[in-house]
C-alpha positions in Angstrom: 220.9 95.8 103.9 219.0 98.8 102.3 216.8 100.6 104.8 213.2 99.8 104.9 210.9 101.8 103.0 208.6 101.5 106.0 211.2 104.3 107.6 210.7 106.7 104.7 207.2 107.4 106.5 208.5 109.0 109.5 208.6 112.1 111.9 209.9 114.4 109.0 207.0 113.5 106.9 204.3 114.1 109.3 206.1 117.7 109.8 205.8 117.9 105.9 202.5 117.0 106.0 201.1 119.2 108.9 203.2 122.3 107.5 202.2 122.1 103.9 198.2 121.4 104.9 198.3 124.3 107.3 199.8 126.5 104.4 196.7 125.4 102.2 194.1 125.5 104.9 194.8 127.7 107.6 192.3 126.1 110.1 194.4 122.9 109.9 195.2 121.9 113.5 198.9 120.6 112.5 199.8 120.2 116.4 196.9 117.9 117.3 197.6 116.1 113.7 201.3 115.5 114.5 200.5 114.2 117.7 197.9 111.6 116.8 200.1 110.5 113.6 203.1 109.6 115.7 201.0 107.6 118.0 201.7 103.9 117.0 203.5 104.7 113.7 206.6 102.8 115.0 205.0 99.2 115.1 203.3 99.4 111.7 204.8 98.2 108.2 204.9 100.5 105.0 201.3 100.2 104.0 199.9 100.2 107.5 201.9 103.4 108.1 200.5 104.8 105.0 197.1 103.9 105.7 197.3 105.2 109.5 198.9 108.7 108.3 195.9 109.1 105.8 193.1 108.2 108.1 194.6 110.8 110.9 195.1 113.4 108.0 191.5 112.9 106.8 190.1 113.5 110.4 191.6 116.9 110.5 190.6 118.0 107.3 187.1 119.3 106.1 184.2 117.0 106.6 183.0 117.6 103.1 185.4 115.2 100.7 185.3 117.6 97.8 186.5 120.3 100.0 188.9 118.3 101.5 190.3 117.0 98.2 190.7 120.3 97.2 193.1 121.4 100.1 195.1 117.9 99.8 195.6 118.7 96.1 197.2 122.3 97.2 200.0 120.3 99.1 201.2 118.2 96.2 205.1 118.5 95.6 205.6 119.9 91.9 205.3 117.7 89.0 207.9 115.4 87.7 209.9 116.8 84.7 211.0 113.7 83.4 210.4 109.8 83.5 213.3 109.7 86.2 211.2 111.9 88.5 210.7 108.8 91.1 212.7 109.2 94.5 211.5 109.6 98.4 208.8 111.9 97.3 206.6 109.0 95.8 206.0 108.2 99.4 204.5 111.6 100.0 202.5 111.3 97.1 201.3 107.9 97.9 199.4 109.5 100.8 197.4 111.8 98.6 196.4 108.6 96.3 195.4 106.8 99.4 193.3 109.6 100.4 191.3 109.4 97.4 191.5 105.3 97.5 189.7 104.9 100.4 187.7 108.2 100.8 186.9 109.2 97.4 184.7 106.2 95.7 181.5 108.2 95.8 182.9 111.0 93.9 184.3 109.0 90.7 184.6 112.3 88.2 186.4 114.7 91.0 188.6 111.3 92.3 189.4 110.4 89.0 190.6 113.9 87.6 192.5 114.4 90.9 194.6 110.9 90.2 195.9 112.4 87.1 197.3 115.6 88.9 198.6 113.1 91.7 200.3 110.8 89.0 202.4 113.8 87.5 203.9 113.5 90.9 203.8 110.1 92.1 201.5 107.1 91.3 197.8 106.3 91.7 198.3 102.7 90.5 196.8 101.0 93.8 194.3 104.2 94.1 192.4 103.7 90.6 191.6 99.9 91.3 188.7 100.3 93.7 187.2 102.6 91.0 187.7 99.6 88.3 185.6 97.5 90.6 182.7 100.0 91.6 182.3 102.1 88.7 184.0 100.1 85.9 182.5 101.7 82.6 183.0 105.4 84.0 186.9 104.7 84.8 187.6 103.3 82.0 186.0 105.9 79.8 188.2 108.4 81.4 191.4 106.3 81.0 190.5 106.2 77.2 190.2 110.0 77.1 193.8 110.0 78.6 195.8 107.8 76.6 197.4 110.6 74.4 198.3 112.7 77.9 201.4 114.4 77.6 202.8 113.0 80.6 204.4 109.8 80.2 203.6 109.5 84.2 199.8 109.3 83.2 200.0 107.2 80.3 201.8 104.4 82.2 199.3 105.0 85.0 196.5 103.7 82.5 198.2 100.4 81.8 199.8 99.8 85.1 196.7 100.6 87.2 194.4 98.2 85.3 196.9 95.2 85.7 194.9 92.3 86.8 197.9 91.0 88.9 199.6 94.4 90.2 202.4 93.4 92.7 201.2 94.7 96.3 197.8 96.1 94.4 194.2 94.6 95.1 194.0 91.7 92.4 191.2 92.8 89.7 189.4 89.3 89.8 187.3 90.5 87.0 189.9 90.9 84.8 191.9 87.8 86.1 189.0 86.1 84.6 188.5 88.2 81.5 191.0 90.4 80.4 189.3 91.6 77.4 188.4 95.3 78.7 191.8 96.0 78.9 193.2 95.3 75.6 192.1 98.4 73.6 193.9 100.4 76.2 197.1 98.1 75.9 196.7 98.5 71.8 196.5 102.1 72.2 199.9 102.2 74.2 201.8 99.6 72.4 203.5 101.8 70.2 204.1 104.9 72.8 207.2 106.8 72.6 208.2 106.4 76.3 210.0 103.2 77.1 208.7 103.6 80.7 205.3 103.2 79.0 206.1 100.4 77.1 207.8 98.4 80.2 204.2 98.6 81.9 202.2 97.2 78.5 204.8 94.5 78.6 204.2 93.6 82.4 200.5 94.0 81.6 200.9 91.5 79.0 202.9 89.2 81.4 200.0 89.5 83.9 197.4 88.1 81.1 199.8 85.3 80.3 199.9 84.1 83.5 196.0 83.5 83.4 195.0 83.4 79.4 198.7 82.6 78.1 196.8 82.0 74.4 195.4 85.5 74.4 199.0 87.0 75.5 200.3 84.8 72.7 198.0 86.0 70.2 198.3 89.5 71.1 202.5 89.3 71.0 202.1 87.8 67.6 200.2 90.0 66.3 202.3 93.0 67.2 205.2 91.2 66.2 203.5 90.7 62.6 202.9 94.5 62.4 206.7 95.2 62.9 206.6 98.3 64.7 209.5 99.8 66.7 209.8 97.8 70.0 207.2 95.1 69.5 209.4 92.2 69.6 211.1 93.6 72.9 207.5 94.0 74.3 206.7 90.4 73.4 209.8 89.1 75.0 209.2 90.9 78.4 205.6 89.9 78.3 206.0 86.1 77.5 209.2 85.8 79.5 207.4 83.5 82.0 205.9 81.5 79.2 209.2 81.1 77.2 211.2 80.2 80.4 208.4 77.1 80.9 208.5 76.1 77.3 205.4 77.3 76.2 204.9 76.1 72.7 203.1 79.1 71.3 205.4 81.5 73.1 208.4 80.1 71.5 207.1 79.9 67.9 205.8 83.6 68.7 209.6 84.7 69.1 211.0 82.6 66.9 211.9 79.4 69.0 211.6 76.0 68.4 209.7 73.7 70.9 212.4 72.0 72.7 216.1 71.9 71.1 218.5 69.6 69.5 221.5 71.4 70.9 223.3 69.2 73.3 224.7 70.3 76.6 228.1 69.5 77.7 230.8 70.4 80.2 228.3 71.5 82.9 230.9 72.4 85.6 230.2 73.8 89.3 233.1 75.9 90.9 232.3 74.9 94.4 230.9 71.7 95.6 230.1 73.7 99.0 228.7 77.3 98.9 228.5 79.5 102.3 225.5 81.6 102.4 226.7 85.2 101.4 229.1 83.8 98.6 228.5 83.3 95.1 228.4 80.0 92.7 230.2 80.1 89.6 229.4 77.4 86.6 230.0 77.0 83.1 228.8 74.7 80.3 229.0 74.3 76.5 226.1 73.9 73.6 226.7 72.1 70.7 224.4 72.5 67.9 222.8 69.4 65.9 221.1 71.8 63.5 220.3 75.3 62.8 218.0 77.2 65.5 217.6 79.9 67.5 218.1 79.3 71.3 216.5 80.6 74.4 218.9 79.7 77.1 218.3 80.1 80.7 219.5 78.9 84.2 217.3 77.7 87.2 218.3 77.6 90.7 216.5 74.7 92.7 216.5 76.1 95.9 215.8 74.1 99.3 212.9 75.7 100.9 211.5 75.2 104.3 210.2 71.7 105.5 212.6 70.0 102.6 210.8 71.1 99.6 212.1 72.3 96.4 211.4 75.6 94.6 212.7 76.7 91.4 213.3 80.2 90.2 214.4 80.7 86.6 216.8 83.5 85.2 217.5 84.5 81.8 220.8 83.7 80.4 221.0 84.4 76.8 218.9 84.0 73.5 221.1 83.6 70.4 221.3 81.4 66.9 223.3 78.4 66.8 224.5 76.5 63.6 225.0 72.7 62.9 228.4 71.9 64.4 228.9 75.1 66.2 229.6 75.1 69.9 228.8 78.1 72.5 230.5 78.3 75.6 228.6 80.1 78.7 229.6 81.1 82.2 227.7 82.7 84.8 228.1 83.7 88.5 224.8 83.4 91.0 224.8 85.2 94.2 223.5 83.4 97.3 223.8 86.9 99.4 220.7 86.7 101.6 217.8 89.1 100.1 214.3 90.3 101.9 212.3 88.3 99.2 213.7 85.0 99.8 215.0 82.9 102.8 218.0 80.8 101.9 217.7 77.6 103.8 221.1 74.9 104.1 220.9 71.8 102.3 221.2 70.4 98.6 220.6 73.0 95.8 221.2 72.7 92.3 221.9 74.7 89.1 219.6 73.5 86.0 220.4 74.5 82.5 217.2 75.0 80.2 217.1 75.7 76.4 213.9 76.7 74.7 212.1 75.4 77.9 213.6 71.9 77.9 216.0 71.1 80.8 219.3 69.5 79.6 221.6 69.1 82.9 221.5 70.1 86.3 224.4 69.9 88.8 224.3 69.8 92.6 225.9 71.5 95.3 225.7 71.8 99.1 224.6 75.5 100.5 225.7 75.8 104.3 224.9 78.4 106.8 
């Protein structure tokens, strides 16, 4: 199992913060800071460790927020020189963004400007969210002014930080209810030269699709009709959950029919019993009854706690089929334990979905 992210917030980071802050502000009591920062750290999870370290840091900085902000910015690492700049340094920069998130709301102009500097070295996608709630127009105007910023990290931040349902982030309920204020931002970034930025635009569209599927389909359809590079890729990614669920408008936008005339045959599992930690392989065939474009997925119906079942859908392929043509598929699915899903012994199933329609399923036993 990989090392937990929380372990990145450790003694070494405390020493880096102490050393860099004292260099920026010689009055900083690095010894007292480090002593207090260590206290209780081990018992906390990732976000708790960030919050603890940030609040301790604040107590040893100047009382005036703007003065303290000036010194914290002097402790930032160098700017990323590429889109692949992420690494352990992001946990250090998270400390700076969390400082602004919890202490800077009364100074939106200075705090937002500081977020740009931090985002060149990390991310402020969590930090900007309280500003969108407390200072929505001011914050949105600032983001609009930076839509053509030379750093792709900053442009991505504009899309990612405003996502209504950003994972791990504070839910922006007003944007869950009405995503309209964000659409001009996505419109401006839809043709961005950076795949890094375009991926965030697609994920943002996916957030909208969860609450307003017709709005997301309309936006995606308009972009596909424009025909600009990567429009269909963004639409596919943004509408992927709707496609998996057979949403008629999403299927039509991407050139798929509602349902399918293709016939499933020869669905076969390689094992009737799968040990936790092993793989399950399966194969099947699809035969066309008419020419059409197929979106082919498979789902795993997992046995959950208390005997209920939960379904997870996985993308398999998207391809055309002609009348009388037979396509063959094979796939291996891992049942190794992962941190995001607990595996429970019992009956599981592999389900084949084509254009959102379930064509067949095969069951097996997962054993501990």
